[in-house]
C-alpha positions in Angstrom: -22.6 4.1 -3.5 -24.1 2.9 -0.2 -22.2 0.5 2.1 -24.8 -2.2 1.5 -24.3 -2.0 -2.3 -20.6 -2.1 -1.9 -20.8 -5.3 0.2 -23.0 -6.9 -2.4 -20.5 -6.0 -5.2 -17.7 -7.5 -3.2 -19.6 -10.7 -2.7 -20.4 -11.0 -6.4 -16.8 -10.4 -7.5 -15.4 -13.0 -5.1 -18.0 -15.7 -5.7 -18.5 -15.3 -9.5 -15.0 -14.5 -10.9 -13.1 -17.7 -9.9 -15.8 -19.8 -11.6 -14.7 -18.5 -15.0 -11.0 -18.4 -14.3 -8.5 -21.0 -15.7 -6.2 -20.5 -12.7 -5.6 -18.1 -9.9 -2.7 -16.9 -7.8 -3.1 -17.0 -4.0 -0.6 -14.7 -2.2 -0.3 -14.8 1.6 2.3 -12.6 3.4 3.0 -11.1 6.8 5.7 -9.1 8.5 6.4 -6.2 10.9 8.2 -2.9 11.1 8.7 0.0 13.5 8.9 3.2 11.3 5.6 4.6 12.3 4.0 7.2 14.6 1.8 6.3 17.5 -1.7 6.6 16.1 -3.1 7.2 19.6 -1.3 10.5 20.1 -3.3 13.7 20.0 -0.5 16.3 19.9 2.9 16.6 18.2 6.1 15.2 19.6 7.9 18.4 18.5 5.6 20.5 20.6 6.7 18.6 23.6 10.4 18.5 22.7 10.3 14.7 22.3 12.2 12.4 20.0 10.7 10.2 17.3 9.7 6.9 19.0 9.4 3.8 16.8 6.1 2.0 17.0 5.8 -1.7 16.1 3.1 -2.4 13.5 2.0 -5.6 11.6 2.0 -6.1 7.9 -0.6 -8.5 6.5 -1.7 -9.3 3.0 -4.0 -12.0 1.5 -4.8 -11.7 -2.2 -6.2 -13.7 -5.1 -5.4 -12.7 -8.7 -5.7 -14.1 -12.1 -7.1 -13.6 -15.6 -10.0 -14.9 -17.7 -9.4 -15.8 -21.3 -6.2 -13.7 -21.3 -8.0 -10.4 -21.7 -9.8 -9.9 -18.4 -7.8 -9.8 -15.2 -8.8 -9.4 -11.5 -7.4 -9.2 -8.0 -8.9 -8.9 -4.6 -8.1 -9.4 -0.9 -7.2 -7.8 2.4 -4.2 -5.7 3.5 -3.0 -3.9 6.6 -0.3 -1.4 6.9 0.6 1.4 9.4 -0.8 4.3 7.3 -4.1 3.0 5.8 -4.8 0.5 8.6 -7.2 -2.2 7.4 -9.0 -2.5 4.0 -10.4 -5.0 1.6 -10.5 -4.5 -2.1 -11.6 -6.1 -5.4 -10.5 -4.9 -8.9 -11.2 -6.1 -12.4 -9.5 -4.9 -15.6 -9.2 -5.4 -19.3 -6.1 -5.8 -21.5 -5.8 -4.2 -24.9 -2.7 -4.5 -27.0 -0.6 -2.0 -25.1 -3.1 -0.6 -22.7 -4.4 -2.1 -19.4 -7.4 -0.5 -17.6 -8.7 -1.6 -14.2 -11.1 -0.4 -11.5 -13.0 -1.6 -8.5 -14.3 -0.8 -5.0 -12.5 -1.0 -1.7 -13.6 -0.7 2.0 -11.9 0.5 5.1 -12.7 -2.3 7.6 -12.9 -2.2 11.4 -10.5 0.8 11.7 -12.5 2.2 14.6 -15.7 1.4 16.5 -17.7 4.4 15.0 -17.1 3.6 11.3 -17.0 -0.1 10.8 -17.1 0.0 6.9 -16.0 3.0 4.8 -16.3 2.5 1.0 -14.1 3.8 -1.7 -13.1 3.3 -5.3 -9.8 2.6 -7.1 -8.8 3.1 -10.8 -5.7 2.2 -12.7 -4.1 2.4 -16.1 -1.0 1.0 -17.6 0.8 1.6 -21.0 3.0 -1.4 -21.6 5.4 -2.0 -24.5 7.0 -5.3 -23.5 10.8 -5.4 -23.5 11.0 -1.6 -23.9 9.1 0.7 -21.5 6.0 0.9 -19.3 4.0 3.5 -17.4 1.6 2.5 -14.5 -0.8 5.0 -12.9 -3.1 4.0 -10.0 -5.2 5.9 -7.5 -7.8 5.1 -4.8 -9.9 7.3 -2.6 -12.7 7.0 0.0 -16.1 8.1 -1.4 -17.7 11.2 -0.2 -14.6 13.0 1.2 -16.5 15.1 3.8 -15.8 14.1 7.5 -18.8 15.1 9.6 -18.9 12.9 12.7 -16.2 11.7 15.1 -14.7 8.5 13.8 -15.2 9.4 10.1 -12.0 8.8 8.1 -10.7 8.8 4.5 -8.1 6.6 2.9 -6.2 7.8 -0.2 -3.4 6.4 -2.3 -1.4 7.4 -5.4 1.1 5.3 -7.4 3.1 6.3 -10.4 5.7 3.9 -12.0 7.8 4.6 -15.1 10.0 1.6 -16.1 12.2 0.1 -18.8 13.9 -3.2 -19.6 17.6 -3.8 -19.9 19.1 -7.4 -20.2 17.9 -9.4 -17.3 16.7 -6.4 -15.3 13.4 -4.5 -15.1 14.1 -1.0 -13.8 11.6 1.6 -12.6 11.3 5.0 -11.0 8.4 5.2 -8.6 6.3 7.6 -6.6 4.0 6.2 -3.9 1.8 8.1 -1.5 -0.6 6.9 1.2 -2.8 9.1 3.5 -5.3 8.4 6.3 -7.3 11.4 7.6 -9.6 11.0 10.6 -11.9 13.3 12.5 -11.0 12.4 16.1 -13.4 14.8 17.8 -15.8 17.4 16.6 -13.0 19.9 15.7 -9.9 17.8 15.8 -8.5 16.3 12.6 -5.4 14.0 12.4 -3.6 12.8 9.3 -1.0 10.1 8.8 0.8 10.2 5.5 3.9 8.8 3.7 5.4 9.9 0.4 8.1 7.7 -1.2 10.4 8.3 -4.2 12.5 5.3 -5.1 14.3 3.4 -7.8 13.6 -0.3 -8.2 15.5 -3.0 -10.0 14.1 -6.6 -10.5 16.9 -8.9 -11.5 16.2 -12.2 -13.1 18.0 -14.9 -15.2 16.7 -17.5 -17.5 16.4 -21.0 -16.1 17.2 -19.8 -12.6 14.5 -20.4 -9.9 15.0 -17.1 -8.0 14.7 -13.3 -8.7 16.0 -10.4 -6.6 14.4 -7.0 -6.1 16.4 -4.0 -4.9 14.9 -0.7 -3.9 16.7 2.6 -3.1 15.0 5.8 -2.3 13.7 8.6 -0.1 10.7 8.6 2.3 8.8 11.3 4.2 6.6 10.0 7.0 4.3 12.6 8.7 1.6 12.9 11.3 -0.4 16.1 11.6 -3.0 17.6 13.9 -5.5 20.3 12.7 -8.3 22.5 14.1 -11.1 21.3 11.7 -13.3 24.3 12.7 -10.8 26.6 10.9 -10.7 24.5 7.7 -7.4 22.8 8.7 -5.7 26.0 9.7 -3.2 26.0 12.6 -1.9 22.6 11.6 0.9 21.2 13.6 2.9 18.2 12.4 5.8 15.8 13.0 7.9 14.6 10.1 10.4 11.8 9.9 12.6 11.5 6.8 14.9 8.7 5.6 17.0 7.5 2.8 16.3 3.8 2.6 17.3 0.5 0.9 15.2 -2.6 0.5 15.9 -6.1 -0.7 13.5 -9.0 -1.6 14.3 -12.5 -2.9 11.7 -14.8 -4.5 12.4 -18.5 -5.0 10.4 -21.0 -7.0 10.4 -24.2 -5.1 8.3 -26.1 -7.6 6.4 -24.8 -10.6 3.4 -22.9 -9.3 4.7 -22.4 -5.8 7.0 -19.5 -4.8 8.3 -18.2 -1.5 9.6 -14.7 -0.9 11.4 -12.9 1.9 12.4 -9.2 2.1 13.3 -6.3 4.3 14.0 -2.6 4.3 16.1 -0.3 6.5 17.0 3.4 6.5 20.6 4.2 5.4 20.2 7.6 7.1 17.1 9.0 9.0 16.4 12.4 10.5 13.5 14.3 12.1 12.2 17.6 10.8 11.3 20.7 12.8 11.2 20.6 16.6 10.9 16.9 16.9 14.2 15.3 18.0 16.0 12.6 16.1 15.8 9.1 17.6 18.8 7.9 19.7 21.8 6.5 18.0 21.0 3.0 19.4 17.5 3.0 17.9 17.1 0.2 15.4 14.6 0.9 12.6 13.4 -1.9 10.3 10.7 -3.5 8.2 10.6 -7.1 7.1 8.1 -9.4 5.3 7.7 -12.9 3.9 5.1 -15.0 2.2 4.1 -17.4 -0.5 2.5 -17.2 -4.0 0.6 -20.4 -5.0 -0.9 -20.9 -8.4 -4.1 -22.9 -8.2 -5.7 -24.5 -11.3 -9.5 -24.1 -11.4 -11.5 -26.8 -13.1 -14.4 -25.5 -15.2 
C-alpha cells in the first residue's frame, strides 16, 4: 500500500464513519514520564560505564470511537509515547455473538525529517463470553519491513490479554510489547523496545460514579545499537528493568462525560549488564489524565 493510498483511506474513514454513527466517544488525554532512554544517543551507557539517566517524555492521545447499529465499531486518532513516537491510526471491526474482529491502517507521523509518513497495518481479535472470560489479541506492524535508507524506521506492537470476571471486578493477565527500529546511518541500526507483563484489576460498583484500575507487573525497557552491515550482529544494548504498580481513577461527572487521572511508579528498579543503576535520589514516574465525552450524532 502506497503512502498516498493510506492517506486517502484515513480520510475516508474519518469523514464517512461519523455520518452513520448514532454516537461517538471523544477521548483526550495527556501526561508525562521519565522512564525512557535518550533517543539521541548513538552508543550504550554501559559501554561508557554510565548510569541510567531518566528522560522526560510527553504522553498524548486523541481518539474517537463508537459503533454503528451495534454490530460495527470503529476507533481512530493520534497517540505519542516514548517508544513508538508519533502515529495516527484508524480501525474498523465487526461484532459477532462471541467474536470481535478488527483491522485498519496506521501511519508513523513526523518522527524524523527523512521519513515523514510511514504506513503500517493493525489487526485484532477478541473472544468474549460476558461475565465469564475473555481473550484479546492485537498486533500492528509497519509495512515493508526492510530498512534501506537513513531515516527509515519500523513500529511494531503486540498485545495479549486474558481476563475473567468476579463480583464487581474485571481481572486480566496482560502482555504488551512495543518496538521502534530505525536505520540511523547506512550501517547503524538502533532499536527501542519495552516488554510488560502485568495483572490488571478494574473495580466498579453499581450506582457509583467512579471506577478504579490497579496494575501490578514487570517491565523490561531496552535500547540497542547494531551494525546493520552484519545483519544485526555485534549488537550492544542497555536494559532497565522494574517491578511497577499503577493506579487510575475514572469519575463520571454527568452522564456522557467522564474524567480520569492515573499514574505509575516502579516499586523496585535495576539496570542490567554494565549500565549502572540510577542514584538512590532518582525519582521515576509516569502520570496521565484526560476526559471521555460521549457525543450524540444527529442523522
